[in-house]
C-alpha positions in Angstrom: -3.7 1.6 9.6 -2.9 3.5 6.4 -2.8 7.1 5.6 -3.9 8.5 2.3 -1.9 10.5 0.1 -2.9 12.2 -3.3 -0.5 12.9 -6.2 -1.2 16.3 -7.7 -2.4 14.4 -10.7 -5.0 12.6 -8.6 -6.3 15.6 -7.2 -6.8 16.9 -10.5 -8.6 13.7 -11.4 -11.0 14.0 -8.3 -11.7 17.8 -9.1 -12.8 16.6 -12.5 -15.7 14.9 -11.2 -19.0 16.2 -10.1 -19.4 17.1 -6.4 -21.8 14.0 -6.1 -19.1 11.6 -7.4 -16.3 13.1 -5.5 -18.0 12.5 -2.3 -18.8 8.9 -3.2 -15.2 8.2 -4.1 -13.9 9.8 -1.2 -16.2 8.0 1.2 -15.1 4.7 -0.3 -11.4 5.5 0.0 -11.7 6.0 3.6 -13.9 2.8 4.2 -11.8 0.8 2.0 -8.3 1.7 2.1 -7.4 3.0 5.6 -7.6 -0.6 6.9 -6.0 -3.6 4.8 -5.3 -1.7 1.9 -3.2 -4.3 0.2 -5.6 -6.9 0.9 -7.7 -7.9 -2.4 -11.6 -8.0 -2.0 -14.3 -7.9 -4.4 -13.9 -4.1 -5.1 -10.0 -3.9 -4.6 -7.5 -5.9 -7.1 -3.9 -6.1 -7.8 -3.3 -5.3 -11.3 -0.8 -6.9 -13.7 2.4 -4.9 -14.2 1.7 -1.4 -15.8 2.9 2.1 -15.9 0.1 3.6 -13.7 -0.1 1.7 -10.2 0.0 -1.7 -8.8 -3.7 -1.9 -7.2 -7.1 -0.6 -8.2 -10.1 0.1 -6.1 -13.6 0.0 -7.9 -16.3 2.7 -7.1 -19.0 2.3 -9.3 -18.3 3.1 -12.7 -15.0 5.1 -11.0 -11.5 3.3 -10.7 -9.2 4.8 -8.1 -5.5 3.5 -8.8 -3.1 3.3 -6.0 -0.2 1.8 -4.7 -0.1 0.9 -0.8 3.3 0.8 1.0 2.7 -1.5 4.0 6.1 -0.7 5.5 5.4 3.1 5.9 1.6 2.7 6.2 1.1 5.1 3.2 -1.6 4.6 0.5 -0.7 6.9 -2.5 -3.5 7.6 -5.1 -2.1 8.1 -8.4 -5.1 8.3 -10.9 -8.9 8.5 -10.6 -10.7 7.6 -13.7 -14.2 6.5 -15.1 -14.7 3.2 -16.7 -17.1 3.2 -19.8 -17.3 -0.3 -21.3 -14.0 -1.6 -21.4 -12.2 1.8 -21.9 -10.9 3.9 -19.1 -11.1 7.7 -19.3 -9.1 10.0 -17.2 -10.3 13.7 -17.1 -12.4 13.0 -20.1 -9.4 11.7 -22.2 -9.1 7.8 -22.9 -6.2 6.3 -21.2 -4.1 3.0 -22.0 -3.2 1.0 -19.1 
């Protein structure tokens, strides 16, 4: 079982979303990442090496970028963004992975 931690930037990203979307993202975080955060599934994937994170969770049009540390049982959420087409937006600004 993993515990979820947020970076200060991820908390700002979450606050940027509408309350309904915040609740949806938090619900999926709790159901998807508490158990087996390192296992890939339809909505969880490992990413190619990049400067943001090692894995992503897809929640509708939102993407939650996180690092899972299996030895310590911690999932650190580093960013939450919105996917529009093939572009990622974090807090309204386009972000390049």
